[in-house]
MIGU-639347 format. One record per residue: x, y, z of N, C-alpha, C in turn. Coordinates in steps of 0.2 Angstrom, whole numbers, plus 2048, in hexadecimal, padded with zeros to 3 digits. Example, Ala and Ser with C-alpha at 12.3 -4.5 7.8 and 13.67 -1.06 7.14 Angstrom:
2
8427E482783E7EA8278427F0827;8407F58238447FB824840800827;
// end
This chain:
95
F480B0FE0F4F0ACFDEF540B1FDE;F5A0B2FE3F5E0B5FE3F640B5FE0;F690BCFDDF6B0BCFD6F740BBFDC;F740B7FD6F810B4FD8F830B7FD4;F890B7FD7F900B5FD2F900AEFD0;F940AEFC9F970AAFC9F9D0ACFC3;FA20A7FC4FA90AAFC4FA60A7FBD;FAC0A9FB5FAC0A6FAEFB30A4FAD;FB30A2FA7FBA09FFA3FBC0A9FA2;FBF0A9F9FFC60AEF9DFC50ADF96;FC20B8F94FC20B8F8EFC80BBF8B;FCB0BAF82FD30B8F83FD10C5F80;FDA0C5F83FD80CEF83FD50D0F7D;FD60D0F79FD10D5F72FC70D3F73;FC90CEF78FBE0CCF75FBC0D0F7D;FC30D1F82FC00D2F8BFBF0DAF8A;FC50DFF86FC60E4F84FBF0E6F83;FBB0E4F7BFB60E7F79FAE0E5F7D;FB00E0F83FAC0E1F8AFAB0E7F8E;FB30E5F8FFB20EBF94FB30F2F92;FB10F4F8AFAF0FAF89FA90FBF8A;FA40F9F88F9E0F8F87F980F8F8F;F940FBF8FF910FDF93F8D0F8F97;F8C0F7FA0F8B0F0FA3F840EDF9E;F7E0F3F9EF770F2F9CF760ECF93;F800F0F8EF800EDF8CF840E5F8C;F840E2F8FF870DCF8EF830D7F96;F7F0D5F8FF790CDF91F780C9F8F;F750C3F8FF730BDF8DF6C0BCF8D;F670BBF8AF600B9F8DF5F0B3F8D;F5D0AFF8DF5E0A8F8FF550A3F8E;F5509FF8CF4F09BF8EF52096F92;F4C092F96F4E08BF9AF49089F9D;F47081F9DF42080FA3F4307EFA9;F4007EFAFF3E07DFB7F40077FB6;F4106FFB8F4006AFB9F3A06AFBF;F3A065FC1F36063FC6F39062FCB;F3E05FFCDF44063FD1F44068FD3;F4306DFCFF47076FCFF4F078FCC;F4E072FC9F57073FC5F55076FBE;F5A078FBAF5A07DFB5F5A076FAF;F55078FA7F5B074FA4F58075F9D;F5C074F98F59077F91F5A07DF90;F6207EF94F62087F90F64087F8D;F6308CF86F6108EF80F62097F82;F6709BF7DF690A2F7DF650A3F78;F600A7F79F5C0ABF74F5F0B2F72;F620B4F74F630BCF74F6A0BEF78;F700C0F73F750C3F77F7B0C7F72;F7E0CAF78F820D0F75F890CFF76;F8F0D2F71F960CEF6FF950C9F6C;F8F0C7F67F930C3F65F920BCF68;F8E0BBF6EF8E0B6F72F950B7F75;F990B7F77F9F0B7F7AF9C0B5F82;F960B8F84F940B6F89F8F0B2F8B;F8F0ADF85F870A7F86F8B0A2F8A;F9009EF88F9309AF8DF9509BF97;F9809FF99F960A1F9EF8E0A2FA0;F8A0A6F9CF830A7FA0F7F0A0FA0;F8209EF9AF7F094F9CF82091FA2;F8708FFA4F8C08FFAAF8A092FAF;F84099FADF8409DFB5F7E097FB4;F7A09BFB2F7109AFB3F72092FB2;F7508DFB1F76083FB3F77083FB9;F79086FBFF78084FC3F7308CFCA;F7008BFC5F69090FCAF65089FCA;F5D08AFD0F5D084FD3F5608BFD4;F50087FD3F4808AFD6F46087FDA;F4308AFE0F3B085FE2F36081FD9;F3607CFDAF3107BFD4F2807DFD7;F2407FFCDF1F080FD0F19079FD2;F15079FD7F14074FD6F0C077FD5;F08072FD2F02070FD0EFC06CFD2;EF806DFD4EF4066FDAEF8063FDE;EFE065FE1F03062FE5F05060FE2;F0905DFDDF0D05AFD8F14061FD4;F19061FD3F21063FD0F1D061FC9;F1E069FC4F1D069FBFF2206DFBD;F23069FB6F2906DFB2F27074FB0;F2B07AFAFF29080FACF2C081FAA;F2A080FA0F2F081F99F2E089F9A;F3408BF94F32093F92F37099F96;F37095F99F3D09CFA0F3D0A1F9E;F3E0A3F9EF420AAF9BF460AFFA0;F4E0B1FA0F520B4FA4F580B8FA1;F570C0FA3F5C0C2F9FF660C1FA5;F6B0C0FA3F6F0BFFA8F740C7FA4;F750CBFAAF790D1FA9F800D1FA9;F880D2FA7F8D0CEFA9F900D7FAD;F950D9FB3F970DCFB3FA00DAFB2;FA50DFFB1FAA0DCFAEFAF0DEFAF;FB00DDFB3FB80E0FB8FBE0E0FB6;FC20E2FB5FC80E6FB1FCB0E4FB4;FD10DDFB6FD30DBFB7FDB0DCFB8;FE00E3FB2FE40E6FB2FE60E9FB7;
// end
């Protein structure tokens, strides 16, 4: 699966300033999720995140749009549980 770019809701200026000062390597959210028989993402949960969860909502929204090729066992698509991913954020300064 290739990476994509998703837009997110704006942060208030004081929170955004804190995020902009942090190196990109320190702006991430670890998520767990399931992949359904149809390849959709379900049961998204935040495992750990930087910056007191300020990016959690955007990460959940972005991951919810992803689509996977379902796992097939004996010719039948099956659910894959407890998958994990880290989403890293590159935040641009709009000023």
